[in-house]
C-alpha positions in Angstrom: -24.0 -57.8 -106.0 -23.9 -61.6 -106.2 -20.6 -63.5 -106.1 -20.6 -67.2 -107.0 -18.4 -69.3 -104.7 -18.3 -72.8 -106.3 -15.7 -74.3 -103.9 -13.5 -73.7 -100.9 -10.7 -72.1 -102.9 -13.2 -69.5 -104.2 -14.4 -68.9 -100.6 -10.8 -68.4 -99.5 -10.1 -66.0 -102.3 -13.2 -64.0 -101.5 -12.1 -63.8 -97.9 -8.7 -62.6 -98.9 -10.2 -59.8 -101.0 -12.2 -58.7 -98.1 -9.2 -58.8 -95.8 -7.2 -56.6 -98.2 -9.8 -53.9 -97.9 -10.7 -54.2 -94.2 -10.2 -51.2 -92.0 -10.7 -50.5 -88.2 -14.3 -49.7 -87.6 -15.6 -51.9 -90.4 -18.1 -54.6 -89.9 -18.4 -57.7 -92.0 -21.9 -59.0 -91.2 -22.3 -62.6 -92.2 -25.8 -64.0 -92.5 -27.3 -67.2 -93.8 -28.7 -70.5 -92.5 -26.8 -73.2 -90.7 -24.0 -74.7 -92.8 -23.9 -71.9 -95.4 -20.3 -71.1 -94.7 -20.3 -68.1 -92.4 -17.5 -69.5 -90.2 -15.5 -70.7 -93.2 -15.6 -67.2 -94.8 -14.7 -65.7 -91.4 -11.7 -68.0 -91.1 -10.6 -67.1 -94.6 -10.6 -63.4 -93.7 -8.7 -64.0 -90.5 -6.2 -66.2 -92.2 -5.7 -63.6 -94.9 -5.1 -60.9 -92.2 -2.0 -62.9 -91.2 -3.2 -65.3 -88.5 -1.4 -68.6 -88.8 -2.9 -70.6 -86.0 -6.3 -72.2 -85.4 -9.4 -70.0 -85.8 -11.9 -71.4 -83.3 -15.6 -70.8 -83.9 -16.9 -68.3 -81.4 -20.2 -70.1 -81.1 -19.7 -70.7 -77.4 -17.3 -67.9 -76.4 -19.4 -65.5 -78.5 -16.3 -63.3 -79.2 -12.8 -64.1 -80.2 -10.3 -61.3 -80.5 -7.1 -61.1 -82.6 -4.4 -58.4 -82.3 -1.2 -57.4 -84.2 1.3 -58.7 -84.8 -0.7 -61.9 -85.2 -3.0 -60.0 -87.7 -2.7 -56.9 -89.8 -5.3 -55.0 -87.7 -7.2 -55.5 -84.5 -10.2 -57.8 -85.1 -13.1 -59.2 -83.2 -14.9 -62.3 -84.5 -18.3 -62.7 -83.0 -21.0 -65.3 -83.4 -24.3 -64.1 -82.1 -26.3 -67.3 -82.7 -26.8 -68.0 -79.0 -28.1 -64.6 -78.1 -31.8 -64.6 -77.2 -32.4 -60.9 -77.6 -30.4 -58.1 -79.3 -29.8 -56.2 -76.0 -27.5 -59.0 -74.9 -24.9 -57.8 -77.4 -24.6 -54.6 -75.4 -23.9 -56.6 -72.3 -20.9 -58.2 -74.1 -19.1 -54.8 -74.2 -18.9 -55.1 -78.0 -18.3 -51.3 -78.3 -15.1 -51.7 -76.4 -13.8 -54.2 -79.1 -15.0 -52.0 -81.9 -13.4 -48.7 -80.9 -10.2 -49.5 -82.9 -10.9 -52.9 -84.5 -12.8 -54.4 -87.3 -15.6 -56.8 -86.5 -16.7 -60.0 -88.3 -20.2 -60.7 -87.1 -21.9 -64.0 -87.7 -25.7 -64.0 -87.2 -25.7 -60.2 -87.0 -29.5 -60.0 -86.9 -29.5 -61.6 -83.4 -27.4 -58.6 -82.2 -29.7 -56.0 -83.7 -27.9 -55.9 -87.0 -25.2 -53.6 -88.4 -26.5 -52.9 -91.9 -27.3 -49.2 -91.1 -23.7 -48.5 -90.3 -21.7 -47.0 -93.1 -18.7 -49.3 -92.5 -20.9 -52.5 -92.8 -20.4 -55.0 -95.5 -23.4 -57.3 -95.3 -23.0 -60.7 -96.9 -25.7 -63.3 -97.0 -24.5 -66.8 -97.9 -26.7 -69.2 -99.6 -26.2 -72.9 -100.6 -26.1 -73.3 -104.4 -25.5 -76.8 -105.6 -22.2 -78.0 -104.1 -21.0 -74.4 -103.6 -22.3 -71.1 -102.2 -23.5 -67.8 -103.4 -22.7 -64.5 -101.6 -25.2 -61.7 -101.8 -23.2 -58.6 -100.9 -24.7 -55.3 -99.8 -22.1 -52.6 -99.0 -22.5 -49.7 -96.7 -21.4 -46.4 -98.0 -18.0 -46.8 -96.4 -17.3 -49.8 -98.7 -18.2 -48.0 -101.9 -15.1 -47.9 -104.0 -13.4 -50.7 -102.2 -15.7 -53.7 -102.8 -14.1 -57.1 -102.7 
């Protein structure tokens, strides 16, 4: 499925639709080149989950966590850009975060990917003109609740 995102309000609305349907155990895997809007979409999802403060990019911390009552459900936001090999994701204790939380994963391929998981919503962002295009591939757990 392809979703056109011509501007920031469209990106925010898409993030809100994802947040409405997000459940613990889900992964939103955000791929695309530098500057395609991965962090912007992640921030939109986190804001729509109820977070009212700043949403820092986890580029350097690798993982930022959010918990109720600040957000509707426990959430980990990870940016795997700095990983040199997928095994490093295991060293982060990512499974501990994912036991009862949703995960937003930027650069998921650098952590070995999540597309094979039923709860994975894979989104590849591409620049199109002044906007973006989202190529969405749902895991079976997202069928019937696509944003």
